[in-house]
Every structure is written in structure tokens, then in C-alpha cells.
C-alpha positions in Angstrom: 23.5 1.5 17.5 22.4 4.9 15.8 18.7 5.6 15.8 17.2 6.9 12.8 13.8 9.0 13.2 12.0 8.5 10.1 9.2 10.6 9.4 7.1 9.7 6.4 3.5 9.8 5.8 3.7 6.8 3.5 3.4 3.3 5.4 5.2 1.4 2.8 8.0 3.9 3.1 8.2 3.7 6.8 8.1 -0.3 6.8 10.8 -0.6 3.9 13.4 1.6 5.5 12.7 0.5 8.8 13.4 -3.2 7.5 16.4 -2.1 5.2 18.5 0.2 7.8 17.9 -2.5 10.5 19.3 -5.4 8.3 21.6 -3.9 6.1 22.6 -0.7 7.9 22.8 -1.8 11.5 20.5 1.2 12.1 17.7 1.1 14.7 14.4 3.0 13.3 11.7 4.6 14.6 9.0 5.4 11.8 6.3 8.2 12.4 4.0 9.8 10.1 3.4 13.4 11.7 5.2 16.0 12.9 3.9 15.8 16.4 5.0 12.3 16.9 8.3 13.1 16.0 8.6 16.2 18.3 7.2 13.8 21.2 10.1 11.4 20.3 12.7 14.4 20.2 11.7 15.3 23.5 12.4 11.8 25.5 15.7 9.8 24.8 15.4 11.1 21.0 17.3 10.0 18.0 21.0 10.6 16.3 19.6 11.5 13.1 16.2 12.5 11.6 15.2 11.3 8.1 12.4 13.4 6.8 10.5 12.2 3.6 9.1 15.4 2.2 6.0 14.4 -0.4 3.9 17.4 0.1 4.8 21.1 -0.3 3.6 22.2 3.4 6.4 19.6 4.5 9.1 21.9 4.1 8.1 24.0 7.2 8.0 20.7 9.1 11.8 20.5 8.1 12.3 24.0 9.3 10.4 23.1 12.8 12.4 19.8 13.3 15.9 21.2 12.4 14.9 24.3 14.7 14.4 22.2 17.9 16.6 22.8 20.7 19.0 20.2 21.0 17.7 18.8 17.4 19.6 15.9 15.7 20.7 16.7 12.0 17.8 16.4 9.7 18.2 14.8 6.0 15.7 15.4 3.7 14.3 12.5 1.2 12.4 14.0 -1.6 11.0 13.8 -5.1 11.0 17.5 -5.2 13.9 18.5 -7.3 14.7 21.2 -9.6 17.3 21.9 -11.7 18.2 25.5 -10.5 18.6 23.8 -6.8 15.7 25.5 -5.4 14.6 22.7 -3.4 18.1 21.9 -2.3 18.6 25.4 -1.0 15.0 25.5 0.8 16.4 22.2 2.6 19.9 23.8 3.6 18.1 27.2 4.5 15.5 25.1 6.8 18.8 24.1 8.8 18.8 20.3 7.3 22.3 18.4 7.0 21.8 16.9 3.6 19.5 16.7 0.8 18.9 13.5 -0.9 16.6 13.3 -4.2 14.2 10.4 -5.0 14.9 7.6 -6.7 17.9 7.2 -4.4 19.7 3.9 -4.3 19.4 2.3 -0.6 23.3 2.3 -0.3 23.4 5.9 -1.2 20.9 6.9 1.2 22.7 4.9 4.1 26.1 6.6 3.0 24.7 9.9 3.4 23.0 9.4 6.8 26.6 7.9 8.1 28.1 11.1 6.7 25.9 13.1 8.5 26.3 11.1 11.7 30.0 11.7 11.5 29.3 15.4 11.5 29.4 16.2 7.9 26.6 18.8 6.4 25.5 20.4 3.4 25.6 17.1 1.5 23.2 17.1 -1.6 22.8 13.9 -3.4 20.6 14.8 -6.5 
């Protein structure tokens, strides 16, 4: 079973995706709310993929930090920060993220993106 590390400052988001991924997608989910917690988990047995819920502007640096860790799993950005000119999508890819998913997003679409990234696909943008 693949392991998703979900990073979100919102406890409802953590609960919702933990339940959704475990029940409907057969994914093991560990939820954390800070970059330090995420780094600590990634130092151990780690995770197969990181889903980063970006809600604050400074979290773009967190994405870069996680994607740049040695032997880091791929990072998927989930965010409401969307612009018609694609600047936030480019920011995610320039930070080394594997995929960019805009909110709102149907849960099945998000699971599909996670599966595609786990299968090795990169530069996926769902806007």
C-alpha cells in the first residue's frame, strides 16, 4: 500500500483526505501540519508521495524545501492559488513539484493524479 504524506495546516482537510484516501483509494495517509513534522517523517521510512496543501503564500517555499530534500518522494501541490497566466503552476514546477492541482478538485481526480505521479509521471497540471 502506497504511503501519502499529507501536509496541511487545516485539521478538517487532514481528516477528510485521510478518510477518503484510506477508504476509497487504498492509500495509507500520514497527516502533518508543519514543515518540520514533514521533514521528520521523511527522514525515517518516509512516504511514497507528498501532498502539500498550499493555503498561505509562504508555503511555496515549503514546497521547494520538501521537493529538494535528498531522496525526497515526489511532491504534489494542492492549492486554491490559481491564475489564468499559469504563474502558480510554474512556481510549483520550478520548485521541483511533480504535479499541480487546483482547488476545488473532485477527490477522484486528485487520487488519479496521485496514482499517475506514483507511476512516474511528472509535470501534471489540473487547473
